[in-house]
Backbone as a printed PyTorch tensor [residue, N CA C, xyz], in Angstrom:
tensor([[[-12.1900,  10.4000,   4.3770],
         [-11.0960,   9.7010,   4.9490],
         [-11.1610,   9.8320,   6.4660]],

        [[-10.6050,   8.8480,   7.1030],
         [-10.7030,   8.7940,   8.5560],
         [ -9.9670,   9.9380,   9.2310]],

        [[ -8.9140,  10.4330,   8.6080],
         [ -8.1260,  11.5160,   9.2010],
         [ -8.9400,  12.8040,   9.2950]],

        [[ -9.7190,  13.1130,   8.2570],
         [-10.5520,  14.3170,   8.2960],
         [-11.8070,  14.1220,   9.1320]],

        [[-12.3110,  12.9100,   9.1830],
         [-13.5740,  12.6610,   9.8860],
         [-13.4270,  12.5410,  11.3880]],

        [[-12.2080,  12.4000,  11.8980],
         [-12.0550,  12.1830,  13.3280],
         [-12.1560,  13.4670,  14.1460]],

        [[-12.1240,  14.6140,  13.5120],
         [-12.2540,  15.8700,  14.2360],
         [-13.2570,  16.7820,  13.5260]],

        [[-13.6090,  17.8530,  14.1660],
         [-14.5660,  18.7880,  13.5860],
         [-14.0080,  19.3880,  12.2970]],

        [[-14.8530,  19.6150,  11.3010],
         [-14.3560,  20.1890,  10.0450],
         [-13.7330,  21.5720,  10.2210]],

        [[-14.2340,  22.3510,  11.1710],
         [-13.6850,  23.6810,  11.4040],
         [-12.2640,  23.5960,  11.9600]],

        [[-12.0300,  22.6700,  12.8810],
         [-10.6920,  22.4920,  13.4330],
         [ -9.7280,  21.9600,  12.3850]],

        [[-10.2060,  21.0490,  11.5620],
         [ -9.3670,  20.5110,  10.5020],
         [ -8.9800,  21.6070,   9.5130]],

        [[ -9.9150,  22.4950,   9.2110],
         [ -9.6180,  23.6060,   8.3160],
         [ -8.5870,  24.5520,   8.9330]],

        [[ -8.7480,  24.8520,  10.2100],
         [ -7.8120,  25.7610,  10.8750],
         [ -6.4010,  25.1780,  10.9560]],

        [[ -6.2900,  23.8690,  11.1660],
         [ -4.9830,  23.2390,  11.2560],
         [ -4.2840,  23.1530,   9.9080]],

        [[ -5.0470,  22.9940,   8.8380],
         [ -4.4570,  22.7060,   7.5320],
         [ -4.7230,  23.7700,   6.4790]],

        [[ -5.0900,  24.9520,   6.8700],
         [ -5.4320,  25.9650,   5.8710],
         [ -4.2230,  26.4790,   5.1070]],

        [[ -3.0350,  26.3830,   5.6720],
         [ -1.8380,  26.8550,   4.9760],
         [ -1.0600,  25.7420,   4.2890]],

        [[ -1.5360,  24.5300,   4.3690],
         [ -0.8600,  23.4230,   3.7030],
         [ -1.1500,  23.4730,   2.2170]],

        [[ -0.1190,  23.3610,   1.4250],
         [ -0.3040,  23.3730,  -0.0290],
         [  0.2220,  22.0920,  -0.6630]],

        [[  0.3860,  21.0310,   0.1030],
         [  0.8750,  19.7700,  -0.4100],
         [ -0.2780,  19.0020,  -1.0340]],

        [[ -0.3330,  18.9860,  -2.3540],
         [ -1.3910,  18.2760,  -3.0680],
         [ -0.8350,  17.1060,  -3.8580]],

        [[  0.2430,  16.4930,  -3.4020],
         [  0.8730,  15.4220,  -4.1670],
         [  0.2900,  14.0500,  -3.8450]],

        [[ -0.7360,  13.9590,  -3.0320],
         [ -1.3370,  12.6750,  -2.7020],
         [ -2.5310,  12.4210,  -3.6220]],

        [[ -2.9210,  11.1770,  -3.7430],
         [ -4.0510,  10.7810,  -4.5670],
         [ -5.2940,  10.7010,  -3.6920]],

        [[ -6.3200,  11.4310,  -4.0530],
         [ -7.5660,  11.4330,  -3.2850],
         [ -8.3710,  10.1920,  -3.6490]],

        [[ -8.0600,   9.0790,  -2.9800],
         [ -8.6820,   7.8220,  -3.3500],
         [-10.1060,   7.7030,  -2.8460]],

        [[-10.5310,   8.5650,  -1.9430],
         [-11.9200,   8.4820,  -1.4770],
         [-12.8990,   8.8350,  -2.6060]],

        [[-12.5210,   9.7430,  -3.4720],
         [-13.4130,  10.1650,  -4.5480],
         [-13.0400,   9.6130,  -5.9120]],

        [[-11.8540,   9.0310,  -6.0680],
         [-11.3840,   8.6730,  -7.4010],
         [-10.9440,   7.2380,  -7.5900]],

        [[-10.9260,   6.4030,  -6.5680],
         [-10.2960,   5.0970,  -6.6980],
         [-11.0160,   4.2060,  -7.7040]],

        [[-12.3050,   4.1250,  -7.6700],
         [-13.0090,   3.2790,  -8.6220],
         [-13.1780,   3.9650,  -9.9680]],

        [[-13.2730,   5.2780,  -9.9790],
         [-13.4080,   5.9940, -11.2500],
         [-12.1690,   5.8230, -12.1250]],

        [[-11.0070,   5.8050, -11.5080],
         [ -9.7570,   5.7000, -12.2600],
         [ -9.3660,   4.2550, -12.5710]],

        [[ -9.8850,   3.2880, -11.8120],
         [ -9.4360,   1.9120, -11.9950],
         [-10.4270,   1.0330, -12.7570]],

        [[-11.6780,   1.4330, -12.8640],
         [-12.6640,   0.6320, -13.5900],
         [-12.9440,   1.2130, -14.9700]],

        [[-13.5130,   0.3910, -15.8090],
         [-13.8310,   0.7920, -17.1740],
         [-14.9760,   1.8070, -17.1790]],

        [[-14.9140,   2.8100, -18.0520],
         [-16.0350,   3.7610, -18.1590],
         [-17.3240,   3.1110, -18.6660]],

        [[-17.2000,   1.9400, -19.2690],
         [-18.3760,   1.2150, -19.7520],
         [-19.2990,   0.8230, -18.5980]],

        [[-18.7340,   0.5510, -17.4340],
         [-19.5480,   0.1740, -16.2800],
         [-20.3990,   1.3270, -15.7690]],

        [[-19.9400,   2.5480, -15.9740],
         [-20.6450,   3.7200, -15.4630],
         [-21.7660,   4.2010, -16.3820]],

        [[-21.9680,   3.5630, -17.5220],
         [-23.0280,   3.9890, -18.4370],
         [-24.4130,   3.6100, -17.9290]],

        [[-24.5220,   2.5240, -17.1900],
         [-25.7860,   2.1070, -16.6110],
         [-26.0450,   2.9260, -15.3480]],

        [[-27.2230,   3.5050, -15.2230],
         [-27.5320,   4.3640, -14.0760],
         [-27.5350,   3.5920, -12.7630]],

        [[-28.0560,   2.3770, -12.7660],
         [-28.0980,   1.5750, -11.5480],
         [-26.6890,   1.2090, -11.0910]],

        [[-25.8770,   0.7730, -12.0410],
         [-24.5030,   0.3980, -11.7110],
         [-23.6770,   1.6170, -11.3070]],

        [[-23.9480,   2.7540, -11.9260],
         [-23.2520,   3.9860, -11.5820],
         [-23.5400,   4.3710, -10.1270]],

        [[-24.7860,   4.3130,  -9.7200],
         [-25.1430,   4.6310,  -8.3440],
         [-24.5330,   3.6600,  -7.3530]],

        [[-24.5150,   2.3740,  -7.7190],
         [-23.9240,   1.3740,  -6.8380],
         [-22.4260,   1.5830,  -6.6840]],

        [[-21.7260,   1.8790,  -7.7800],
         [-20.2770,   2.0800,  -7.7180],
         [-19.9160,   3.3520,  -6.9540]],

        [[-20.7330,   4.3750,  -7.0630],
         [-20.4700,   5.6060,  -6.3020],
         [-20.6110,   5.3590,  -4.8030]],

        [[-21.5740,   4.5150,  -4.4140],
         [-21.7150,   4.1750,  -2.9920],
         [-20.6010,   3.2400,  -2.5280]],

        [[-20.1570,   2.3690,  -3.4030],
         [-19.1060,   1.4150,  -3.0610],
         [-17.7410,   2.0840,  -2.9360]],

        [[-17.5930,   3.2220,  -3.5440],
         [-16.3150,   3.9230,  -3.5470],
         [-15.8810,   4.3500,  -2.1410]],

        [[-16.8050,   4.8330,  -1.3350],
         [-16.4310,   5.2340,   0.0210],
         [-16.0800,   4.0270,   0.8860]],

        [[-16.7300,   2.8950,   0.6410],
         [-16.4020,   1.6880,   1.3940],
         [-15.0260,   1.1510,   1.0280]],

        [[-14.6880,   1.2300,  -0.2440],
         [-13.3670,   0.7470,  -0.6440],
         [-12.2690,   1.6820,  -0.1500]],

        [[-12.5650,   2.9450,   0.0390],
         [-11.5500,   3.8560,   0.5740],
         [-11.2390,   3.5620,   2.0360]],

        [[-12.1860,   2.9830,   2.7570],
         [-11.9400,   2.6070,   4.1510],
         [-10.8730,   1.5110,   4.2130]],

        [[-10.8590,   0.6160,   3.2300],
         [ -9.8260,  -0.4150,   3.1890],
         [ -8.4370,   0.2030,   3.0730]],

        [[ -8.3110,   1.2360,   2.2610],
         [ -7.0310,   1.9150,   2.1230],
         [ -6.6770,   2.6770,   3.4010]],

        [[ -7.6680,   3.2220,   4.0680],
         [ -7.4060,   3.9280,   5.3240],
         [ -6.8820,   2.9740,   6.3900]],

        [[ -7.4020,   1.7690,   6.4260],
         [ -6.9210,   0.8060,   7.4110],
         [ -5.5010,   0.3390,   7.0810]],

        [[ -5.1380,   0.3140,   5.8170],
         [ -3.7590,  -0.0030,   5.4590],
         [ -2.8200,   1.1250,   5.8960]],

        [[ -3.2890,   2.3660,   5.8550],
         [ -2.4740,   3.4830,   6.3460],
         [ -2.2110,   3.3710,   7.8420]],

        [[ -3.1550,   2.8270,   8.5880],
         [ -2.9390,   2.6380,  10.0170],
         [ -1.7940,   1.6660,  10.2400]],

        [[ -1.7410,   0.6010,   9.4550],
         [ -0.6550,  -0.3770,   9.5720],
         [  0.6690,   0.2570,   9.1620]],

        [[  0.6560,   1.0820,   8.1080],
         [  1.8890,   1.7400,   7.6690],
         [  2.3980,   2.7430,   8.6960]],

        [[  1.5060,   3.4060,   9.3950],
         [  1.9030,   4.4350,  10.3520],
         [  2.2180,   3.8890,  11.7410]],

        [[  2.1220,   2.5830,  11.9530],
         [  2.4570,   2.0220,  13.2620],
         [  3.9280,   2.2080,  13.5890]],

        [[  4.7780,   2.1170,  12.5660],
         [  6.2180,   2.2360,  12.8310],
         [  6.6580,   3.6890,  12.9600]],

        [[  5.8580,   4.6210,  12.4910],
         [  6.2040,   6.0320,  12.5690],
         [  5.3340,   6.6890,  13.6420]],

        [[  5.8480,   6.8080,  14.8340],
         [  5.0640,   7.3170,  15.9470],
         [  4.9650,   8.8370,  15.9580]],

        [[  5.6380,   9.5290,  15.0490],
         [  5.5970,  10.9930,  15.0210],
         [  4.3580,  11.5400,  14.3060]],

        [[  3.6890,  10.7310,  13.5040],
         [  2.4950,  11.1780,  12.7860],
         [  1.2720,  10.4930,  13.3780]],

        [[  0.1230,  11.0520,  13.0950],
         [ -1.1300,  10.4660,  13.5250],
         [ -1.3380,   9.1260,  12.8250]],

        [[ -2.0270,   8.2050,  13.4680],
         [ -2.1630,   6.8790,  12.8650],
         [ -3.0670,   6.8800,  11.6340]],

        [[ -3.8910,   7.9010,  11.4610],
         [ -4.7550,   7.9880,  10.2890],
         [ -4.1720,   8.8560,   9.1810]],

        [[ -2.9630,   9.3320,   9.3290],
         [ -2.3680,  10.2450,   8.3550],
         [ -2.1380,   9.5200,   7.0340]],

        [[ -2.5570,  10.1130,   5.9270],
         [ -2.4910,   9.4480,   4.6320],
         [ -1.7060,  10.2240,   3.5840]],

        [[ -1.1620,  11.3770,   3.9020],
         [ -0.5120,  12.2100,   2.8960],
         [  0.9820,  11.9600,   2.7850]],

        [[  1.4670,  10.8230,   3.2750],
         [  2.8770,  10.5270,   3.1630],
         [  3.2120,  10.0660,   1.7460]],

        [[  4.4610,  10.1580,   1.4280],
         [  4.9150,   9.7340,   0.1030],
         [  5.5500,   8.3580,   0.2340]],

        [[  5.1270,   7.4680,  -0.6190],
         [  5.7510,   6.1430,  -0.6570],
         [  5.1760,   5.1210,   0.2110]]])
């Protein structure tokens, strides 16, 4: 996700090591797995293609978060852990 990728992983870990809010959906790793049929993943070629496509489709959701966070100036524009 763009929020984690915009800074060093060590800094991100230090800032968020005490956060225990896990109520968000990790769509970077699960969006196509949860929304498509398991029949599509039986073919090895299609499985590899869908796994690569999953990160690209998560970028679309990240850009929608930027639009959602425009009205809320108190959070970072890439923040995705909001509810609703």
